[in-house]
C-alpha positions as CSV (number, residue, x, y, z in Angstrom):
1,M,86.1,-92.1,25.6
2,G,88.3,-91.6,29.6
3,I,86.5,-93.2,32.7
4,A,85.2,-90.9,35.1
5,F,86.8,-88.6,37.6
6,D,84.5,-89.4,40.1
7,Y,83.8,-93.0,38.6
8,A,84.7,-95.9,41.5
9,P,83.3,-99.4,41.2
10,D,83.2,-100.9,44.3
11,R,81.2,-97.8,45.3
12,P,78.9,-99.2,48.2
13,E,75.5,-97.2,47.5
14,H,75.0,-95.0,50.5
15,I,78.4,-93.1,49.8
16,N,77.5,-92.8,46.7
17,G,73.9,-91.4,48.1
18,I,76.1,-89.0,49.8
19,L,78.9,-87.8,47.3
20,N,76.1,-86.9,45.5
21,S,73.6,-85.0,47.3
22,L,74.2,-82.0,49.6
23,D,75.4,-84.7,52.8
24,R,78.5,-84.3,51.7
25,Y,79.5,-81.1,53.5
26,N,76.8,-82.1,56.4
27,P,79.7,-82.7,59.0
28,E,77.7,-86.0,60.4
29,T,79.3,-87.9,57.3
30,T,82.4,-87.2,58.9
31,T,82.4,-90.5,60.6
32,V,80.6,-92.4,57.8
33,L,83.3,-91.2,55.2
34,Q,86.3,-92.0,57.8
35,D,84.8,-96.2,57.9
36,Y,84.7,-95.9,54.4
37,V,89.0,-94.7,54.1
38,T,89.5,-97.9,56.5
39,Q,87.0,-100.0,54.4
40,Q,89.4,-99.3,51.1
41,C,92.4,-99.8,53.2
42,E,91.5,-103.4,54.3
43,D,89.4,-104.9,50.6
44,R,92.4,-102.6,48.9
45,T,90.0,-101.0,46.9
46,Y,90.2,-97.1,46.4
47,D,88.0,-94.0,45.6
48,C,89.7,-90.8,45.5
49,Y,86.7,-88.5,45.2
50,A,85.3,-90.3,48.1
51,N,87.9,-89.2,50.3
52,L,88.5,-85.9,49.0
53,A,85.0,-85.5,50.2
54,L,85.8,-85.6,53.5
55,L,89.1,-84.1,53.8
56,K,87.4,-80.9,51.9
57,L,85.0,-81.8,55.4
58,Y,87.7,-82.1,57.5
59,Q,88.7,-78.2,55.8
60,F,85.5,-76.6,56.9
61,N,85.5,-78.5,60.4
62,P,89.0,-78.6,61.8
63,P,88.2,-79.8,65.0
64,L,86.7,-83.2,63.1
65,L,90.6,-83.6,61.5
66,R,91.7,-87.1,62.2
67,D,95.4,-88.0,61.5
68,E,95.5,-91.5,61.3
69,T,92.5,-91.3,58.5
70,T,94.6,-88.3,56.5
71,T,98.4,-90.1,56.8
72,N,95.6,-93.3,54.9
73,I,94.2,-91.3,52.2
74,L,97.3,-89.9,51.2
75,T,99.2,-93.5,51.7
76,K,95.9,-94.7,49.8
77,S,96.6,-92.3,46.8
78,L,100.6,-93.3,46.9
79,T,99.3,-96.6,45.3
80,V,97.6,-94.9,42.0
81,F,101.2,-93.0,41.0
82,P,101.4,-91.9,38.3
83,S,98.1,-90.1,39.3
84,P,98.1,-86.8,40.9
85,D,95.3,-88.0,43.2
86,F,98.8,-87.5,46.3
87,S,99.3,-84.1,45.3
88,L,94.8,-83.2,45.1
89,C,94.9,-84.5,48.6
90,L,97.6,-83.3,49.6
91,H,96.3,-79.7,48.8
92,L,93.4,-79.9,50.9
93,L,95.1,-80.2,53.7
94,P,95.8,-77.2,56.4
95,S,98.4,-75.2,55.8
96,Y,100.2,-75.6,58.8
97,I,100.5,-79.0,58.0
98,L,102.8,-78.0,54.4
99,S,105.3,-76.2,56.6
100,P,108.7,-77.2,57.1
101,P,109.8,-78.1,59.9
102,T,109.9,-74.7,62.3
103,S,114.4,-75.4,63.4
104,S,114.6,-74.8,58.9
105,Q,113.1,-71.3,59.0
106,P,114.9,-68.7,59.5
107,Q,115.4,-66.8,62.8
108,Q,113.3,-63.8,62.1
109,Q,110.6,-65.6,60.5
110,Q,109.8,-67.3,63.6
111,Q,109.8,-64.3,65.0
112,Q,107.4,-62.7,63.3
113,Q,104.6,-66.0,63.9
114,Q,102.0,-66.1,65.9
115,P,101.8,-68.4,69.1
116,P,100.8,-72.1,68.6
117,T,97.1,-73.1,69.4
118,A,95.6,-76.1,69.6
119,A,94.0,-75.2,66.4
120,N,97.1,-73.2,64.5
121,P,100.7,-75.7,65.9
122,A,103.5,-74.4,65.2
123,P,105.0,-75.6,61.8
124,G,107.2,-79.1,62.2
125,D,106.0,-79.9,66.3
126,A,102.4,-81.6,65.3
127,P,103.4,-85.3,64.7
128,L,100.9,-85.2,61.4
129,T,102.9,-82.5,60.3
130,E,106.7,-85.3,60.1
131,A,104.3,-87.2,59.1
132,V,102.9,-85.6,55.9
133,Q,106.2,-84.7,55.5
134,K,107.4,-88.0,54.9
135,L,104.2,-89.2,52.5
136,A,104.6,-86.1,50.4
137,H,109.0,-86.6,49.6
138,L,107.9,-90.9,48.5
139,N,105.7,-89.3,46.6
140,T,108.9,-87.4,45.2
141,L,110.7,-90.8,44.4
142,L,108.1,-92.4,42.8
143,S,107.6,-88.7,40.7
144,S,111.5,-89.1,40.1
145,A,110.9,-92.6,38.8
146,K,113.3,-93.1,41.5
147,Y,112.0,-96.4,42.7
148,A,115.1,-98.1,44.3
149,Q,115.8,-95.0,46.6
150,F,112.1,-95.3,47.1
151,W,112.1,-98.8,49.0
152,S,115.4,-97.6,50.6
153,T,114.0,-94.9,52.3
154,L,110.7,-96.8,52.6
155,N,112.2,-98.9,54.9
156,S,114.5,-96.7,56.3
157,D,112.5,-95.7,59.5
158,D,110.0,-96.9,62.0
159,L,107.6,-93.8,60.7
160,Y,107.3,-95.4,57.2
161,A,106.1,-98.7,58.5
162,D,103.8,-97.5,60.8
163,L,102.3,-95.3,58.0
164,I,102.1,-97.9,55.8
165,A,100.7,-100.7,58.5
166,D,96.8,-100.4,58.0
167,V,97.0,-100.4,54.1
168,G,96.7,-103.9,53.5
169,G,98.7,-104.7,50.5
170,F,100.9,-101.7,50.1
171,E,103.9,-103.5,48.9
172,E,102.7,-105.3,46.7
173,L,100.4,-102.7,45.2
174,M,103.5,-100.5,44.4
175,R,105.6,-103.3,43.1
176,V,102.8,-103.8,40.1
177,R,102.1,-99.9,39.8
178,I,106.1,-99.2,39.3
179,A,106.0,-102.9,36.8
180,V,103.0,-101.1,34.8
181,T,105.2,-97.5,34.1
182,V,108.5,-99.6,33.8
183,G,106.2,-102.3,30.8
184,Q,105.4,-99.0,29.3
185,S,108.9,-97.0,29.4
186,C,111.1,-100.4,28.3
187,R,111.6,-103.6,26.3
188,E,114.4,-104.6,27.9
189,V,115.8,-104.0,32.0
190,E,118.8,-105.3,33.9
191,R,118.0,-108.2,36.5
192,G,119.9,-106.0,39.2
193,V,118.0,-102.2,38.3
194,L,114.3,-104.2,38.3
195,E,115.5,-105.9,41.5
196,G,116.2,-102.4,42.7
197,W,113.1,-100.6,41.4
198,L,111.0,-103.9,42.7
199,G,113.1,-104.1,45.5
200,L,113.1,-107.6,45.6
201,Q,115.6,-110.4,44.6
202,G,115.8,-114.4,43.7
203,P,112.9,-116.7,43.7
204,Q,110.6,-113.6,44.9
205,F,111.6,-111.4,42.0
206,E,112.0,-114.3,39.7
207,H,108.1,-115.2,40.7
208,F,106.5,-111.6,41.3
209,V,108.3,-110.9,37.1
210,G,107.0,-114.6,36.1
211,E,104.1,-114.8,37.1
212,V,102.7,-111.4,38.4
213,C,103.9,-109.1,35.9
214,G,104.1,-112.1,32.9
215,W,108.0,-111.0,31.5
216,G,110.7,-113.3,31.0
217,V,114.4,-113.9,32.4
218,D,117.0,-113.8,30.1
219,G,119.3,-115.5,32.0
220,T,122.5,-116.1,29.4
221,R,122.2,-112.2,29.7
222,D,120.6,-111.6,32.3
223,M,118.4,-109.5,31.7
224,V,114.5,-109.2,31.8
225,V,111.9,-109.2,28.7
226,V,109.4,-107.0,28.1
227,P,106.4,-108.4,25.5
228,V,106.2,-105.7,23.0
229,N,103.0,-104.1,24.1
230,K,101.4,-100.3,22.4
231,E,103.6,-98.3,25.2
232,N,106.5,-99.7,25.0
233,E,106.6,-100.7,21.0
234,A,108.7,-98.4,18.3
235,K,107.2,-97.1,15.4
236,G,108.5,-95.8,13.3
237,T,107.0,-92.1,11.9
238,V,106.5,-89.9,9.0
239,V,106.7,-86.9,8.4
240,K,104.5,-85.8,4.9
241,E,104.4,-81.6,4.4
242,E,103.3,-80.3,1.0
243,I,103.9,-76.9,0.9
244,A,101.8,-74.1,-1.8
245,W,103.5,-72.6,-4.4
246,K,102.1,-69.8,-5.9
247,M,104.1,-68.4,-8.9
248,G,103.9,-64.4,-10.1
249,E,102.0,-63.2,-12.9
């Protein structure tokens, strides 16, 4: 039997009390859940259920929305890919945040839009919109297994550095998740390819592969060898089909 969606081993008791009562819909609990997001970022824990509850409170109470907390939730959700957590969080955000930049919209569509207000800023004009779209781009690269491009994109803009600054050990967590995915699908990987996927080279790469992952490096072939596991083991399958024939009298 799988792990329940709302389970988090490191969840404090007072947070658990909020999530399992009507207090999860009480705006006064917003600050408590925001502090809990900060705690997750600092101690490298993760609680998707609590984070979704906070985003739902933001949805019901737009004036309470905090940009930094929202982007921290999205950034934390990236660290557990390939789970759908990022998409779950994304779809609880206000629609204007998910809209493309104003400049990319047809002129006629822009003219039909209502004048922007504090409660409904123009698409693409708010800093939060740009931040969310950049994080969504990272999620797309991860979902497409474009890991080398993920690292080059992450290092291409100072805004990315700002977005991940609050999430302790973000890069290490991402490398672990990428390594888990690679270990489930590969038995051997060229060293140069894996260096690009992990964003590491030289001694740092060798330490991560050997000490963290427990993989071996074949220097003669310049290959990284992944031990056999139940996910990457090639197994033959024999399909047996029985066909019953009924002869007419």
